[in-house]
N, CA, C and O atoms as a GROMACS GRO file, in nm:
protein
  624
    1MET      N    1   0.076  -0.107  -0.005
    1MET     CA    2   0.002   0.004  -0.004
    1MET      C    3   0.088   0.135  -0.012
    1MET      O    4   0.188   0.142   0.060
    2LYS      N    5   0.059   0.223  -0.082
    2LYS     CA    6   0.112   0.354  -0.081
    2LYS      C    7   0.120   0.427   0.042
    2LYS      O    8   0.014   0.447   0.101
    3LYS      N    9   0.227   0.471   0.090
    3LYS     CA   10   0.226   0.566   0.216
    3LYS      C   11   0.160   0.713   0.188
    3LYS      O   12   0.197   0.794   0.102
    4LEU      N   13   0.069   0.727   0.270
    4LEU     CA   14  -0.004   0.866   0.258
    4LEU      C   15   0.076   0.969   0.342
    4LEU      O   16   0.143   0.951   0.444
    5GLN      N   17   0.050   1.088   0.267
    5GLN     CA   18   0.107   1.210   0.335
    5GLN      C   19   0.063   1.223   0.470
    5GLN      O   20  -0.047   1.172   0.496
    6THR      N   21   0.126   1.282   0.564
    6THR     CA   22   0.094   1.299   0.704
    6THR      C   23   0.046   1.446   0.710
    6THR      O   24  -0.016   1.476   0.812
    7THR      N   25   0.063   1.539   0.620
    7THR     CA   26   0.003   1.671   0.632
    7THR      C   27  -0.070   1.697   0.511
    7THR      O   28  -0.039   1.646   0.403
    8SER      N   29  -0.183   1.787   0.529
    8SER     CA   30  -0.272   1.818   0.427
    8SER      C   31  -0.198   1.923   0.337
    8SER      O   32  -0.083   1.957   0.364
    9MET      N   33  -0.269   1.975   0.226
    9MET     CA   34  -0.194   2.044   0.147
    9MET      C   35  -0.211   2.186   0.192
    9MET      O   36  -0.309   2.217   0.260
   10ASN      N   37  -0.128   2.267   0.160
   10ASN     CA   38  -0.131   2.411   0.216
   10ASN      C   39  -0.213   2.486   0.107
   10ASN      O   40  -0.159   2.536   0.008
   11LEU      N   41  -0.336   2.491   0.130
   11LEU     CA   42  -0.433   2.552   0.030
   11LEU      C   43  -0.404   2.703  -0.008
   11LEU      O   44  -0.431   2.750  -0.119
   12THR      N   45  -0.352   2.765   0.087
   12THR     CA   46  -0.330   2.916   0.054
   12THR      C   47  -0.220   2.920  -0.039
   12THR      O   48  -0.236   2.993  -0.136
   13GLU      N   49  -0.102   2.850  -0.027
   13GLU     CA   50   0.002   2.854  -0.118
   13GLU      C   51  -0.038   2.791  -0.238
   13GLU      O   52   0.014   2.843  -0.337
   14THR      N   53  -0.116   2.693  -0.262
   14THR     CA   54  -0.167   2.627  -0.386
   14THR      C   55  -0.236   2.732  -0.452
   14THR      O   56  -0.206   2.759  -0.569
   15ASN      N   57  -0.327   2.795  -0.391
   15ASN     CA   58  -0.408   2.895  -0.461
   15ASN      C   59  -0.336   3.025  -0.492
   15ASN      O   60  -0.375   3.095  -0.585
   16ILE      N   61  -0.249   3.056  -0.430
   16ILE     CA   62  -0.160   3.170  -0.463
   16ILE      C   63  -0.077   3.124  -0.599
   16ILE      O   64  -0.055   3.200  -0.694
   17GLU      N   65  -0.043   3.009  -0.594
   17GLU     CA   66   0.050   2.957  -0.708
   17GLU      C   67  -0.062   2.947  -0.839
   17GLU      O   68  -0.020   2.973  -0.952
   18LYS      N   69  -0.158   2.921  -0.826
   18LYS     CA   70  -0.263   2.913  -0.928
   18LYS      C   71  -0.293   3.064  -0.975
   18LYS      O   72  -0.307   3.088  -1.095
   19MET      N   73  -0.301   3.159  -0.882
   19MET     CA   74  -0.318   3.283  -0.915
   19MET      C   75  -0.208   3.347  -0.990
   19MET      O   76  -0.219   3.433  -1.078
   20LYS      N   77  -0.104   3.296  -0.948
   20LYS     CA   78   0.048   3.369  -1.032
   20LYS      C   79   0.039   3.317  -1.185
   20LYS      O   80   0.076   3.385  -1.280
   21GLU      N   81  -0.017   3.183  -1.197
   21GLU     CA   82  -0.036   3.134  -1.333
   21GLU      C   83  -0.125   3.206  -1.405
   21GLU      O   84  -0.096   3.242  -1.519
   22LEU      N   85  -0.247   3.237  -1.348
   22LEU     CA   86  -0.361   3.294  -1.425
   22LEU      C   87  -0.343   3.453  -1.436
   22LEU      O   88  -0.378   3.517  -1.536
   23PHE      N   89  -0.293   3.503  -1.336
   23PHE     CA   90  -0.283   3.652  -1.342
   23PHE      C   91  -0.138   3.694  -1.280
   23PHE      O   92  -0.132   3.727  -1.161
   24PRO      N   93  -0.040   3.691  -1.350
   24PRO     CA   94   0.093   3.728  -1.307
   24PRO      C   95   0.121   3.870  -1.267
   24PRO      O   96   0.204   3.908  -1.184
   25GLU      N   97   0.026   3.954  -1.350
   25GLU     CA   98   0.052   4.096  -1.340
   25GLU      C   99  -0.030   4.148  -1.219
   25GLU      O  100  -0.031   4.270  -1.204
   26VAL      N  101  -0.088   4.083  -1.144
   26VAL     CA  102  -0.152   4.125  -1.017
   26VAL      C  103  -0.046   4.131  -0.894
   26VAL      O  104  -0.064   4.202  -0.795
   27PHE      N  105   0.060   4.052  -0.912
   27PHE     CA  106   0.150   4.038  -0.803
   27PHE      C  107   0.273   4.131  -0.812
   27PHE      O  108   0.344   4.146  -0.911
   28THR      N  109   0.286   4.190  -0.693
   28THR     CA  110   0.385   4.300  -0.680
   28THR      C  111   0.477   4.253  -0.535
   28THR      O  112   0.429   4.243  -0.422
   29GLU      N  113   0.606   4.230  -0.571
   29GLU     CA  114   0.689   4.179  -0.467
   29GLU      C  115   0.624   4.066  -0.395
   29GLU      O  116   0.626   4.068  -0.272
   30GLY      N  117   0.561   3.958  -0.463
   30GLY     CA  118   0.524   3.838  -0.413
   30GLY      C  119   0.376   3.852  -0.355
   30GLY      O  120   0.312   3.750  -0.327
   31LYS      N  121   0.324   3.973  -0.339
   31LYS     CA  122   0.186   4.005  -0.271
   31LYS      C  123   0.083   4.034  -0.393
   31LYS      O  124   0.120   4.081  -0.501
   32ILE      N  125  -0.047   4.002  -0.362
   32ILE     CA  126  -0.149   4.028  -0.458
   32ILE      C  127  -0.182   4.182  -0.443
   32ILE      O  128  -0.199   4.225  -0.329
   33ASP      N  129  -0.191   4.260  -0.543
   33ASP     CA  130  -0.232   4.386  -0.539
   33ASP      C  131  -0.396   4.402  -0.614
   33ASP      O  132  -0.434   4.410  -0.730
   34PHE      N  133  -0.456   4.401  -0.493
   34PHE     CA  134  -0.624   4.382  -0.534
   34PHE      C  135  -0.684   4.472  -0.617
   34PHE      O  136  -0.781   4.445  -0.688
   35GLU      N  137  -0.612   4.611  -0.609
   35GLU     CA  138  -0.662   4.706  -0.716
   35GLU      C  139  -0.637   4.654  -0.855
   35GLU      O  140  -0.724   4.666  -0.941
   36VAL      N  141  -0.517   4.594  -0.883
   36VAL     CA  142  -0.485   4.558  -1.006
   36VAL      C  143  -0.581   4.437  -1.027
   36VAL      O  144  -0.636   4.438  -1.137
   37LEU      N  145  -0.610   4.343  -0.951
   37LEU     CA  146  -0.697   4.222  -0.978
   37LEU      C  147  -0.827   4.289  -0.991
   37LEU      O  148  -0.893   4.240  -1.083
   38LYS      N  149  -0.878   4.369  -0.940
   38LYS     CA  150  -1.017   4.435  -0.971
   38LYS      C  151  -1.013   4.484  -1.121
   38LYS      O  152  -1.106   4.460  -1.198
   39GLN      N  153  -0.908   4.548  -1.154
   39GLN     CA  154  -0.903   4.616  -1.303
   39GLN      C  155  -0.907   4.496  -1.396
   39GLN      O  156  -0.979   4.509  -1.495
   40VAL      N  157  -0.838   4.376  -1.380
   40VAL     CA  158  -0.806   4.261  -1.456
   40VAL      C  159  -0.941   4.197  -1.468
   40VAL      O  160  -0.982   4.155  -1.576
   41LEU      N  161  -1.011   4.188  -1.358
   41LEU     CA  162  -1.158   4.107  -1.364
   41LEU      C  163  -1.255   4.194  -1.419
   41LEU      O  164  -1.360   4.144  -1.461
   42GLY      N  165  -1.236   4.330  -1.425
   42GLY     CA  166  -1.342   4.415  -1.471
   42GLY      C  167  -1.476   4.415  -1.410
   42GLY      O  168  -1.495   4.442  -1.291
   43GLU      N  169  -1.572   4.384  -1.498
   43GLU     CA  170  -1.716   4.380  -1.464
   43GLU      C  171  -1.759   4.259  -1.372
   43GLU      O  172  -1.868   4.254  -1.315
   44HIS      N  173  -1.665   4.167  -1.363
   44HIS     CA  174  -1.688   4.060  -1.276
   44HIS      C  175  -1.664   4.067  -1.135
   44HIS      O  176  -1.663   3.964  -1.068
   45ILE      N  177  -1.644   4.176  -1.086
   45ILE     CA  178  -1.649   4.208  -0.954
   45ILE      C  179  -1.769   4.234  -0.894
   45ILE      O  180  -1.844   4.301  -0.965
   46GLU      N  181  -1.819   4.199  -0.772
   46GLU     CA  182  -1.924   4.200  -0.698
   46GLU      C  183  -1.908   4.332  -0.610
   46GLU      O  184  -1.822   4.338  -0.521
   47THR      N  185  -2.000   4.441  -0.640
   47THR     CA  186  -1.979   4.562  -0.531
   47THR      C  187  -2.088   4.594  -0.481
   47THR      O  188  -2.091   4.696  -0.411
   48GLU      N  189  -2.208   4.518  -0.501
   48GLU     CA  190  -2.335   4.547  -0.431
   48GLU      C  191  -2.327   4.471  -0.284
   48GLU      O  192  -2.281   4.359  -0.265
   49ASN      N  193  -2.386   4.568  -0.176
   49ASN     CA  194  -2.385   4.521  -0.046
   49ASN      C  195  -2.497   4.418  -0.024
   49ASN      O  196  -2.486   4.320   0.049
   50GLU      N  197  -2.606   4.450  -0.095
   50GLU     CA  198  -2.726   4.332  -0.085
   50GLU      C  199  -2.737   4.245  -0.196
   50GLU      O  200  -2.771   4.281  -0.309
   51ARG      N  201  -2.708   4.123  -0.160
   51ARG     CA  202  -2.700   4.020  -0.253
   51ARG      C  203  -2.722   3.876  -0.172
   51ARG      O  204  -2.696   3.863  -0.053
   52TYR      N  205  -2.768   3.785  -0.245
   52TYR     CA  206  -2.781   3.644  -0.192
   52TYR      C  207  -2.667   3.579  -0.169
   52TYR      O  208  -2.577   3.576  -0.252
   53SER      N  209  -2.659   3.512  -0.037
   53SER     CA  210  -2.526   3.452  -0.003
   53SER      C  211  -2.560   3.349   0.107
   53SER      O  212  -2.648   3.374   0.190
   54PHE      N  213  -2.490   3.235   0.107
   54PHE     CA  214  -2.524   3.149   0.220
   54PHE      C  215  -2.409   3.195   0.329
   54PHE      O  216  -2.288   3.187   0.308
   55THR      N  217  -2.463   3.237   0.434
   55THR     CA  218  -2.372   3.294   0.540
   55THR      C  219  -2.424   3.233   0.686
   55THR      O  220  -2.537   3.188   0.700
   56TRP      N  221  -2.331   3.237   0.789
   56TRP     CA  222  -2.361   3.218   0.904
   56TRP      C  223  -2.276   3.285   1.001
   56TRP      O  224  -2.173   3.337   0.957
   57LYS      N  225  -2.302   3.293   1.127
   57LYS     CA  226  -2.196   3.333   1.218
   57LYS      C  227  -2.080   3.252   1.242
   57LYS      O  228  -2.090   3.133   1.271
   58GLY      N  229  -1.960   3.318   1.230
   58GLY     CA  230  -1.860   3.221   1.233
   58GLY      C  231  -1.795   3.168   1.094
   58GLY      O  232  -1.699   3.092   1.083
   59LYS      N  233  -1.864   3.220   1.001
   59LYS     CA  234  -1.810   3.186   0.852
   59LYS      C  235  -1.681   3.209   0.812
   59LYS      O  236  -1.615   3.134   0.741
   60SER      N  237  -1.638   3.332   0.867
   60SER     CA  238  -1.483   3.364   0.832
   60SER      C  239  -1.409   3.281   0.905
   60SER      O  240  -1.308   3.240   0.849
   61ARG      N  241  -1.429   3.243   1.017
   61ARG     CA  242  -1.342   3.152   1.112
   61ARG      C  243  -1.322   3.025   1.052
   61ARG      O  244  -1.218   2.960   1.051
   62ALA      N  245  -1.452   2.991   0.993
   62ALA     CA  246  -1.462   2.843   0.944
   62ALA      C  247  -1.381   2.833   0.805
   62ALA      O  248  -1.342   2.723   0.767
   63ARG      N  249  -1.359   2.947   0.733
   63ARG     CA  250  -1.289   2.960   0.625
   63ARG      C  251  -1.134   2.939   0.651
   63ARG      O  252  -1.060   2.862   0.590
   64GLN      N  253  -1.103   3.019   0.750
   64GLN     CA  254  -0.960   3.012   0.818
   64GLN      C  255  -0.927   2.882   0.864
   64GLN      O  256  -0.810   2.846   0.851
   65ILE      N  257  -1.015   2.800   0.918
   65ILE     CA  258  -0.990   2.677   0.969
   65ILE      C  259  -0.961   2.577   0.850
   65ILE      O  260  -0.869   2.495   0.862
   66ALA      N  261  -1.031   2.582   0.747
   66ALA     CA  262  -1.048   2.504   0.635
   66ALA      C  263  -0.902   2.519   0.566
   66ALA      O  264  -0.857   2.426   0.499
   67GLN      N  265  -0.836   2.630   0.584
   67GLN     CA  266  -0.722   2.666   0.495
   67GLN      C  267  -0.605   2.628   0.592
   67GLN      O  268  -0.493   2.627   0.542
   68ASP      N  269  -0.619   2.597   0.723
   68ASP     CA  270  -0.503   2.567   0.798
   68ASP      C  271  -0.457   2.425   0.758
   68ASP      O  272  -0.538   2.345   0.711
   69THR      N  273  -0.328   2.395   0.777
   69THR     CA  274  -0.267   2.267   0.736
   69THR      C  275  -0.293   2.163   0.860
   69THR      O  276  -0.267   2.192   0.977
   70SER      N  277  -0.344   2.050   0.822
   70SER     CA  278  -0.365   1.950   0.916
   70SER      C  279  -0.254   1.845   0.916
   70SER      O  280  -0.197   1.819   0.810
   71THR      N  281  -0.223   1.786   1.027
   71THR     CA  282  -0.124   1.690   1.022
   71THR      C  283  -0.212   1.570   1.087
   71THR      O  284  -0.290   1.592   1.180
   72GLY      N  285  -0.194   1.441   1.030
   72GLY     CA  286  -0.245   1.339   1.112
   72GLY      C  287  -0.219   1.206   1.014
   72GLY      O  288  -0.157   1.217   0.908
   73THR      N  289  -0.269   1.094   1.056
   73THR     CA  290  -0.243   0.992   0.978
   73THR      C  291  -0.370   0.898   0.953
   73THR      O  292  -0.434   0.859   1.050
   74LEU      N  293  -0.403   0.865   0.834
   74LEU     CA  294  -0.512   0.782   0.809
   74LEU      C  295  -0.477   0.638   0.824
   74LEU      O  296  -0.389   0.596   0.750
   75ARG      N  297  -0.532   0.558   0.908
   75ARG     CA  298  -0.477   0.429   0.922
   75ARG      C  299  -0.598   0.335   0.848
   75ARG      O  300  -0.716   0.369   0.860
   76PRO      N  301  -0.567   0.233   0.781
   76PRO     CA  302  -0.673   0.148   0.732
   76PRO      C  303  -0.722   0.052   0.833
   76PRO      O  304  -0.645   0.007   0.919
   77ASP      N  305  -0.854   0.016   0.826
   77ASP     CA  306  -0.928  -0.069   0.915
   77ASP      C  307  -0.943  -0.204   0.855
   77ASP      O  308  -1.060  -0.234   0.834
   78LYS      N  309  -0.861  -0.285   0.824
   78LYS     CA  310  -0.882  -0.402   0.751
   78LYS      C  311  -0.985  -0.508   0.809
   78LYS      O  312  -1.053  -0.582   0.738
   79ASP      N  313  -0.986  -0.504   0.937
   79ASP     CA  314  -1.089  -0.591   0.994
   79ASP      C  315  -1.241  -0.566   0.960
   79ASP      O  316  -1.326  -0.653   0.945
   80ASN      N  317  -1.261  -0.424   0.952
   80ASN     CA  318  -1.403  -0.385   0.935
   80ASN      C  319  -1.421  -0.338   0.796
   80ASN      O  320  -1.520  -0.272   0.765
   81SER      N  321  -1.328  -0.368   0.712
   81SER     CA  322  -1.338  -0.333   0.569
   81SER      C  323  -1.401  -0.477   0.493
   81SER      O  324  -1.386  -0.589   0.540
   82LYS      N  325  -1.466  -0.452   0.382
   82LYS     CA  326  -1.518  -0.563   0.297
   82LYS      C  327  -1.426  -0.566   0.183
   82LYS      O  328  -1.391  -0.464   0.124
   83ASN      N  329  -1.387  -0.688   0.153
   83ASN     CA  330  -1.308  -0.731   0.040
   83ASN      C  331  -1.177  -0.632   0.016
   83ASN      O  332  -1.155  -0.568  -0.086
   84TRP      N  333  -1.096  -0.635   0.134
   84TRP     CA  334  -1.004  -0.534   0.150
   84TRP      C  335  -0.876  -0.556   0.046
   84TRP      O  336  -0.817  -0.454   0.010
   85LYS      N  337  -0.837  -0.663   0.003
   85LYS     CA  338  -0.743  -0.683  -0.092
   85LYS      C  339  -0.782  -0.647  -0.241
   85LYS      O  340  -0.687  -0.623  -0.316
   86ASN      N  341  -0.892  -0.640  -0.284
   86ASN     CA  342  -0.944  -0.632  -0.417
   86ASN      C  343  -1.027  -0.488  -0.434
   86ASN      O  344  -1.045  -0.442  -0.547
   87THR      N  345  -1.069  -0.427  -0.330
   87THR     CA  346  -1.166  -0.319  -0.322
   87THR      C  347  -1.080  -0.208  -0.392
   87THR      O  348  -0.958  -0.200  -0.379
   88GLU      N  349  -1.165  -0.114  -0.474
   88GLU     CA  350  -1.113   0.015  -0.503
   88GLU      C  351  -1.181   0.136  -0.423
   88GLU      O  352  -1.168   0.255  -0.450
   89ASN      N  353  -1.248   0.086  -0.329
   89ASN     CA  354  -1.313   0.187  -0.221
   89ASN      C  355  -1.264   0.194  -0.089
   89ASN      O  356  -1.205   0.098  -0.039
   90LEU      N  357  -1.282   0.292  -0.034
   90LEU     CA  358  -1.227   0.319   0.104
   90LEU      C  359  -1.324   0.364   0.188
   90LEU      O  360  -1.403   0.451   0.149
   91TYR      N  361  -1.330   0.314   0.309
   91TYR     CA  362  -1.432   0.350   0.421
   91TYR      C  363  -1.329   0.430   0.524
   91TYR      O  364  -1.233   0.372   0.573
   92ILE      N  365  -1.354   0.547   0.546
   92ILE     CA  366  -1.300   0.644   0.647
   92ILE      C  367  -1.395   0.682   0.742
   92ILE      O  368  -1.510   0.711   0.709
   93GLU      N  369  -1.347   0.686   0.881
   93GLU     CA  370  -1.428   0.732   0.982
   93GLU      C  371  -1.322   0.837   1.053
   93GLU      O  372  -1.204   0.817   1.082
   94GLY      N  373  -1.401   0.949   1.072
   94GLY     CA  374  -1.317   1.055   1.155
   94GLY      C  375  -1.402   1.186   1.119
   94GLY      O  376  -1.509   1.184   1.060
   95ASP      N  377  -1.328   1.310   1.169
   95ASP     CA  378  -1.371   1.421   1.152
   95ASP      C  379  -1.370   1.477   1.009
   95ASP      O  380  -1.263   1.488   0.949
   96ASN      N  381  -1.479   1.509   0.956
   96ASN     CA  382  -1.508   1.547   0.796
   96ASN      C  383  -1.395   1.623   0.739
   96ASN      O  384  -1.330   1.590   0.640
   97LEU      N  385  -1.378   1.735   0.814
   97LEU     CA  386  -1.282   1.840   0.753
   97LEU      C  387  -1.152   1.797   0.772
   97LEU      O  388  -1.069   1.826   0.686
   98GLU      N  389  -1.116   1.725   0.878
   98GLU     CA  390  -0.962   1.682   0.880
   98GLU      C  391  -0.936   1.561   0.780
   98GLU      O  392  -0.830   1.557   0.719
   99VAL      N  393  -1.024   1.471   0.764
   99VAL     CA  394  -0.991   1.364   0.689
   99VAL      C  395  -0.998   1.423   0.545
   99VAL      O  396  -0.905   1.389   0.471
  100LEU      N  397  -1.094   1.508   0.492
  100LEU     CA  398  -1.084   1.566   0.353
  100LEU      C  399  -0.956   1.637   0.330
  100LEU      O  400  -0.896   1.617   0.225
  101LYS      N  401  -0.903   1.728   0.430
  101LYS     CA  402  -0.770   1.773   0.404
  101LYS      C  403  -0.662   1.693   0.398
  101LYS      O  404  -0.567   1.726   0.327
  102LEU      N  405  -0.659   1.572   0.474
  102LEU     CA  406  -0.546   1.483   0.439
  102LEU      C  407  -0.563   1.401   0.325
  102LEU      O  408  -0.462   1.371   0.261
  103LEU      N  409  -0.689   1.356   0.285
  103LEU     CA  410  -0.714   1.309   0.165
  103LEU      C  411  -0.676   1.383   0.034
  103LEU      O  412  -0.656   1.327  -0.074
  104GLN      N  413  -0.668   1.508   0.057
  104GLN     CA  414  -0.664   1.619  -0.067
  104GLN      C  415  -0.512   1.601  -0.128
  104GLN      O  416  -0.500   1.603  -0.251
  105LYS      N  417  -0.412   1.587  -0.058
  105LYS     CA  418  -0.285   1.575  -0.080
  105LYS      C  419  -0.256   1.459  -0.151
  105LYS      O  420  -0.195   1.479  -0.256
  106SER      N  421  -0.288   1.324  -0.120
  106SER     CA  422  -0.248   1.208  -0.155
  106SER      C  423  -0.334   1.157  -0.265
  106SER      O  424  -0.286   1.082  -0.350
  107TYR      N  425  -0.477   1.198  -0.268
  107TYR     CA  426  -0.583   1.172  -0.381
  107TYR      C  427  -0.626   1.283  -0.456
  107TYR      O  428  -0.736   1.280  -0.512
  108TYR      N  429  -0.556   1.376  -0.461
  108TYR     CA  430  -0.589   1.500  -0.558
  108TYR      C  431  -0.613   1.458  -0.700
  108TYR      O  432  -0.527   1.412  -0.775
  109GLY      N  433  -0.753   1.480  -0.731
  109GLY     CA  434  -0.769   1.431  -0.870
  109GLY      C  435  -0.806   1.307  -0.909
  109GLY      O  436  -0.831   1.280  -1.027
  110LYS      N  437  -0.812   1.219  -0.809
  110LYS     CA  438  -0.817   1.058  -0.809
  110LYS      C  439  -0.965   1.018  -0.757
  110LYS      O  440  -1.010   0.909  -0.793
  111ILE      N  441  -1.038   1.098  -0.677
  111ILE     CA  442  -1.133   1.066  -0.618
  111ILE      C  443  -1.272   1.097  -0.698
  111ILE      O  444  -1.307   1.210  -0.732
  112LYS      N  445  -1.345   0.974  -0.720
  112LYS     CA  446  -1.472   1.007  -0.803
  112LYS      C  447  -1.589   1.057  -0.718
  112LYS      O  448  -1.662   1.144  -0.766
  113MET      N  449  -1.613   1.010  -0.595
  113MET     CA  450  -1.723   1.064  -0.512
  113MET      C  451  -1.661   1.041  -0.360
  113MET      O  452  -1.570   0.964  -0.328
  114ILE      N  453  -1.731   1.123  -0.285
  114ILE     CA  454  -1.703   1.117  -0.133
  114ILE      C  455  -1.857   1.126  -0.084
  114ILE      O  456  -1.931   1.214  -0.129
  115TYR      N  457  -1.902   1.032   0.010
  115TYR     CA  458  -2.019   1.048   0.072
  115TYR      C  459  -1.998   1.066   0.207
  115TYR      O  460  -1.940   0.980   0.273
  116ILE      N  461  -2.049   1.195   0.267
  116ILE     CA  462  -2.035   1.209   0.399
  116ILE      C  463  -2.160   1.179   0.485
  116ILE      O  464  -2.262   1.238   0.449
  117ASP      N  465  -2.168   1.108   0.578
  117ASP     CA  466  -2.284   1.061   0.654
  117ASP      C  467  -2.266   1.133   0.776
  117ASP      O  468  -2.182   1.091   0.856
  118PRO      N  469  -2.348   1.259   0.809
  118PRO     CA  470  -2.331   1.321   0.947
  118PRO      C  471  -2.422   1.239   1.041
  118PRO      O  472  -2.526   1.183   1.008
  119PRO      N  473  -2.364   1.240   1.169
  119PRO     CA  474  -2.400   1.157   1.257
  119PRO      C  475  -2.514   1.231   1.353
  119PRO      O  476  -2.498   1.258   1.473
  120TYR      N  477  -2.624   1.257   1.280
  120TYR     CA  478  -2.747   1.332   1.332
  120TYR      C  479  -2.833   1.222   1.418
  120TYR      O  480  -2.845   1.104   1.384
  121ASN      N  481  -2.880   1.269   1.513
  121ASN     CA  482  -2.984   1.205   1.610
  121ASN      C  483  -2.938   1.063   1.621
  121ASN      O  484  -3.017   0.974   1.588
  122THR      N  485  -2.809   1.030   1.667
  122THR     CA  486  -2.769   0.885   1.689
  122THR      C  487  -2.778   0.853   1.830
  122THR      O  488  -2.761   0.737   1.869
  123GLY      N  489  -2.808   0.963   1.920
  123GLY     CA  490  -2.811   0.947   2.064
  123GLY      C  491  -2.669   0.954   2.125
  123GLY      O  492  -2.650   0.926   2.243
  124LYS      N  493  -2.583   0.986   2.054
  124LYS     CA  494  -2.438   0.998   2.091
  124LYS      C  495  -2.425   1.155   2.159
  124LYS      O  496  -2.512   1.239   2.138
  125ASP      N  497  -2.331   1.177   2.223
  125ASP     CA  498  -2.286   1.309   2.284
  125ASP      C  499  -2.229   1.404   2.186
  125ASP      O  500  -2.119   1.376   2.139
  126PHE      N  501  -2.293   1.519   2.148
  126PHE     CA  502  -2.248   1.613   2.064
  126PHE      C  503  -2.202   1.736   2.137
  126PHE      O  504  -2.240   1.752   2.253
  127VAL      N  505  -2.126   1.822   2.083
  127VAL     CA  506  -2.104   1.952   2.112
  127VAL      C  507  -2.200   2.065   2.072
  127VAL      O  508  -2.188   2.177   2.121
  128TYR      N  509  -2.288   2.039   1.989
  128TYR     CA  510  -2.384   2.119   1.947
  128TYR      C  511  -2.528   2.056   1.965
  128TYR      O  512  -2.552   1.935   1.968
  129LYS      N  513  -2.618   2.154   1.977
  129LYS     CA  514  -2.761   2.093   1.985
  129LYS      C  515  -2.823   2.042   1.860
  129LYS      O  516  -2.820   2.114   1.760
  130ASP      N  517  -2.877   1.926   1.856
  130ASP     CA  518  -2.920   1.858   1.725
  130ASP      C  519  -3.065   1.816   1.746
  130ASP      O  520  -3.117   1.738   1.667
  131ASN      N  521  -3.125   1.860   1.838
  131ASN     CA  522  -3.258   1.842   1.849
  131ASN      C  523  -3.338   1.961   1.871
  131ASN      O  524  -3.338   2.017   1.980
  132PHE      N  525  -3.412   2.008   1.760
  132PHE     CA  526  -3.474   2.138   1.763
  132PHE      C  527  -3.618   2.124   1.765
  132PHE      O  528  -3.681   2.204   1.697
  133ARG      N  529  -3.690   2.025   1.840
  133ARG     CA  530  -3.829   1.990   1.849
  133ARG      C  531  -3.890   2.121   1.901
  133ARG      O  532  -3.825   2.190   1.979
  134ASP      N  533  -4.022   2.160   1.858
  134ASP     CA  534  -4.083   2.271   1.912
  134ASP      C  535  -4.223   2.247   1.879
  134ASP      O  536  -4.247   2.175   1.782
  135ASN      N  537  -4.323   2.301   1.949
  135ASN     CA  538  -4.475   2.288   1.927
  135ASN      C  539  -4.508   2.366   1.816
  135ASN      O  540  -4.431   2.459   1.793
  136ILE      N  541  -4.617   2.349   1.732
  136ILE     CA  542  -4.666   2.426   1.638
  136ILE      C  543  -4.692   2.585   1.682
  136ILE      O  544  -4.648   2.685   1.625
  137ASP      N  545  -4.774   2.577   1.795
  137ASP     CA  546  -4.812   2.726   1.848
  137ASP      C  547  -4.689   2.811   1.874
  137ASP      O  548  -4.690   2.930   1.842
  138ASN      N  549  -4.591   2.759   1.927
  138ASN     CA  550  -4.484   2.842   1.953
  138ASN      C  551  -4.396   2.892   1.819
  138ASN      O  552  -4.339   2.999   1.801
  139TYR      N  553  -4.407   2.766   1.724
  139TYR     CA  554  -4.336   2.813   1.580
  139TYR      C  555  -4.417   2.928   1.513
  139TYR      O  556  -4.366   3.026   1.460
  140LEU      N  557  -4.548   2.903   1.522
  140LEU     CA  558  -4.633   3.005   1.439
  140LEU      C  559  -4.603   3.144   1.522
  140LEU      O  560  -4.579   3.242   1.451
  141THR      N  561  -4.601   3.161   1.646
  141THR     CA  562  -4.580   3.276   1.709
  141THR      C  563  -4.443   3.346   1.691
  141THR      O  564  -4.431   3.467   1.668
  142ILE      N  565  -4.331   3.249   1.705
  142ILE     CA  566  -4.212   3.336   1.680
  142ILE      C  567  -4.176   3.362   1.530
  142ILE      O  568  -4.091   3.442   1.492
  143THR      N  569  -4.251   3.286   1.452
  143THR     CA  570  -4.241   3.333   1.308
  143THR      C  571  -4.334   3.439   1.253
  143THR      O  572  -4.338   3.471   1.134
  144GLY      N  573  -4.411   3.491   1.352
  144GLY     CA  574  -4.523   3.599   1.319
  144GLY      C  575  -4.639   3.557   1.237
  144GLY      O  576  -4.700   3.637   1.167
  145GLN      N  577  -4.668   3.433   1.246
  145GLN     CA  578  -4.784   3.394   1.175
  145GLN      C  579  -4.915   3.362   1.277
  145GLN      O  580  -5.021   3.308   1.246
  146LYS      N  581  -4.876   3.406   1.394
  146LYS     CA  582  -4.981   3.412   1.503
  146LYS      C  583  -4.944   3.512   1.619
  146LYS      O  584  -4.830   3.517   1.666
  147TYR      N  585  -5.041   3.583   1.658
  147TYR     CA  586  -5.007   3.690   1.757
  147TYR      C  587  -5.080   3.662   1.882
  147TYR      O  588  -5.196   3.620   1.888
  148GLU      N  589  -4.999   3.691   1.986
  148GLU     CA  590  -5.059   3.673   2.113
  148GLU      C  591  -5.142   3.801   2.157
  148GLU      O  592  -5.093   3.912   2.134
  149ASN      N  593  -5.250   3.791   2.211
  149ASN     CA  594  -5.329   3.903   2.245
  149ASN      C  595  -5.284   3.965   2.392
  149ASN      O  596  -5.275   3.893   2.492
  150SER      N  597  -5.260   4.087   2.393
  150SER     CA  598  -5.186   4.148   2.512
  150SER      C  599  -5.275   4.128   2.638
  150SER      O  600  -5.225   4.127   2.750
  151THR      N  601  -5.397   4.114   2.618
  151THR     CA  602  -5.504   4.101   2.735
  151THR      C  603  -5.493   3.947   2.780
  151THR      O  604  -5.543   3.913   2.887
  152GLY      N  605  -5.436   3.870   2.711
  152GLY     CA  606  -5.435   3.725   2.749
  152GLY      C  607  -5.558   3.648   2.699
  152GLY      O  608  -5.580   3.534   2.742
  153GLY      N  609  -5.642   3.706   2.606
  153GLY     CA  610  -5.769   3.638   2.583
  153GLY      C  611  -5.757   3.583   2.455
  153GLY      O  612  -5.856   3.595   2.383
  154GLY      N  613  -5.664   3.527   2.410
  154GLY     CA  614  -5.655   3.437   2.287
  154GLY      C  615  -5.553   3.499   2.181
  154GLY      O  616  -5.462   3.576   2.213
  155THR      N  617  -5.580   3.453   2.051
  155THR     CA  618  -5.490   3.486   1.931
  155THR      C  619  -5.590   3.547   1.828
  155THR      O  620  -5.713   3.536   1.826
  156ASN      N  621  -5.514   3.609   1.750
  156ASN     CA  622  -5.570   3.683   1.633
  156ASN      C  623  -5.556   3.605   1.518
  156ASN      O  624  -5.596   3.648   1.409
   0.00000   0.00000   0.00000
């Protein structure tokens, strides 16, 4: 079996190298001149403040974490694998982000599909709340579809 790398790709360096290939004119003393990049990209720059986007609190930090280099080792589990000697498939259990970063260096361009099965509602201990059950009356109230009467005499 081929030995896997123990560190993930340095995505920042990889992306900068790609940028240098595509836009060598935007680099000054090894750094990106964003004003020149804007000129090169022309009308393809988003300048509007109001737009659709998928966002959440902590998104910037999540991007930073995704760019961090990971160190680790992926170990095969031959006992729990099916048809270990002849398979072209791998079953990997671990933290999704860390595993994906480690796979990226050794398997870049070689993977056809990755299926990630999140461990929702398995009864195990999680660091986040994964049970968001609520009654319909409370849901309608907090979403503005039902209003409490200030005198306590019912709903409108």
